[in-house]
N, C-alpha and C positions, 0 to 999 in steps of 0.2 A: 407538434403534438404528441402526448403519450403512449408510449409502448409497452404492450404486455410482457413482451419478450423479444430474443434477440433475432428471432426469426421476420419478426414485422419490420424490424430497420433492414433487413437484407431484404427484403420484398421491397420497399421502399426504395432503396437503392438501385435495383434491377428496372424499377418504372421511372426513376428519374433520368439513370444512366443509358439503358438499354431500351427505354420506350416497350418495356416488356410488363404485362399486366399479370402479377403472380396469381391474382385470382380466377385469371383465364388460363393462363399457359403454364404448365408445370416447369420450373427452372429444373437443369440438371444439378445434380447433388454437386457435381465438383464444381460450375458454377457459383453454388451458393457459399460453397466453402472457403472460393476466391474472394467473394465479397466479404464472408464474415473476418478475412483476413485484415482488413480496412477497419470493421469496424472494432476489432480487437487493437489494432494500431492506436486508434482514436481512443479507446476505454485506457489505454495504459498510457497515454499523454495526459489525458484529462485528469487521470487518478492521482499521478505525480506532480500536476503542476501547481498544487498548494496541498497544505497539510490541512484538509477537509475532516471535518468531526468524525464521518462516519469511515474513515481510514484507520480508526482506532479501536482496539478489542482489548478487553480484561482477561488474563488468564490466570490461572491459580483455585485454590493455594498449591504450590507445589514444593518438593523439598530437594535440595543439592545432594548429591552423592559423588564422593569423594573429587568435590568442588565443581563440578560442573552439573549444568541440569538442560535437559530436552528443551527445546524452542519449541511454540506452539504450530499448528499448520499455519502456512500464508505468512511467517513471521516475515517482515522484510527489515525493519531497525526501530532502535527506540523512538527515533522522530525527536520534533522539536518538543512535542508535550508527555513523553513517553516518561515513564517512571519504574521502578524495581524496590518495592519496600518487602521487609520483615513482617510478618502480620505477629508473629511469636516474640520479638520485641518489646519492651515497655514505650520505646518512644515512637517507635513505627515510622523511624527516620528514612527517609529514601537515601538509597546507595546511589553514588556518583560514578559513573560513566568512566572508564578512563580505556587509551588505547590497548591491544593487544600485546603488545611488547613490552608495555608498563606491567601487565598482569603477569606473563611468563617472565619477568625480572624478580615482581614480588614473590611469586609462588616460588620462585630458585631459590632466591635469598633464606626462604623458609620465617621470615620476620614477618607473619601476617597480621599480629598484633589485634586491631582491635579495628582493623580497615574496613571501613563501609565502602568497598567497592568491587565493581564488576565490568565486565568487558564481553564482548559478543565476538566470534571468531573460530576458527579452527586450530587445533592444537594437538590432538590426539591422530596422528597419522596413521595409526594399525587397522583404523576402518576400511574394510573393501565395500566392491559393489556400489550401491547407491546411498550407502552410508558415506563414502569417502570425504565427500564434500559437503557434509552438513555440518553448520557451526553449531557449537553450542554456548551455552549461557556460563560465564565462570564465576567464580567469586575466589578469594586468597586463599580460606582456610577448608583444607580437606575435609577436617574433621567436625565440621558444623553442616548440619541439614537445615534446621530453622522450616518457618512456614511463609512463603513467599508469594506475593502477586505482582502481574507484572501488566503494565499498561504499554500498549507498545502499537506500531504502526502496521497495517498489514498491507501484504503484496498485491498487486492487480490481480482480480479474479481472471483465471483462463476460461472463456465461456464457449458455449456449443448453441446451437442453433435454438434447442427448446429453453435456455435458461433463461432468466429475467433479467431485466436491465440492472445493472450493479450500480445504480445511481437513484438519487430522487428525481420526482418526475420533472423539476425545473431544469435537469441538464438533459433530457431527452433530446431535445430539439438541435442543443449544442454537440449531442455525439453523433447524431445524424448526419450533423453539418460538416464534424472533423471527419467520418467515415465517406463522406462524398468529395472531401477536399482530398484526400489521400488517394482515393477511386481516379479522378480526375486528372491528378498529377500524374499517377502510375501510366495513365493513358495518352502523356504528353500534351495535354490539355494546356497550352502556353496560356490562358485567360487568370489574370490573379483573382479573379472576384470571388471563386469558391476560397479561397484559402484567406482572403479578406473577411468575408462572411463567418466562417467560422471563429475568426481571432476574435471581431466584433461579438459573436454571442458569448464567446469564453470572456470575456472582459465583463459582459452587463451579469453572467450569469456568478462571477466572481465576486460583482459590488452586491450583488444580492444575496449570496449567501455565505460567502467567506465569512467563518466568525472575527470577531474583532476587527473586521476591514473598516470600519469607519470610525475606531477607537485610536488616540494618539498612542504613541509607544510608552511602555511602562511596566513596572515589575509586576507579577504575578502577586495576587493577594496572599498566595500561601507562603509568599518568603519575602515578606516586609511592608505590605499595605499596599495599597492601591496607587498612591503617588510618591 
């Protein structure tokens, strides 16, 4: 059934796993937080299971300063469908992602040329505090700012009890089943049915929702036609 927030899932977990009716009894906050831990684990697992279209977001326009740009909040990676392109360029052709070591070598050589390459990673080790492990978006040319847009994959949301469920309604039963399976596993329940039901629901929701799941493998339309 659909849930309006994470609190509803936690209440149902208490009802199913502890026979505790949250509408009658007040669950201690410590217990709610423990139950929310299993909800968060299920959220992370479902979120990372496929390149769902709701995982992607558009950021920009932004410019590079000395060859580096700040990544948006909840940036995970470029993903299977992500793109970086320069709005100020005539062609607006997408940049190609390269490994960070290739970007370091390219920048060290000083032969930037017209390479439309970018990399995501750590390079500046002079940062301190919370910034010292913050990845940056890098291009080879320190002297070019441009006006870029980034289509990227977001990291799973860290939820609180009053937050909305970070999935379409179709996923809500699967999320509950995943949280319940992880809770029962933590309790040492040897029955495999909890995990099996969750896996079956995840397979079904994938078939119903996953983009292009029913299509044969093909090149993207944007890079050479459908077939």
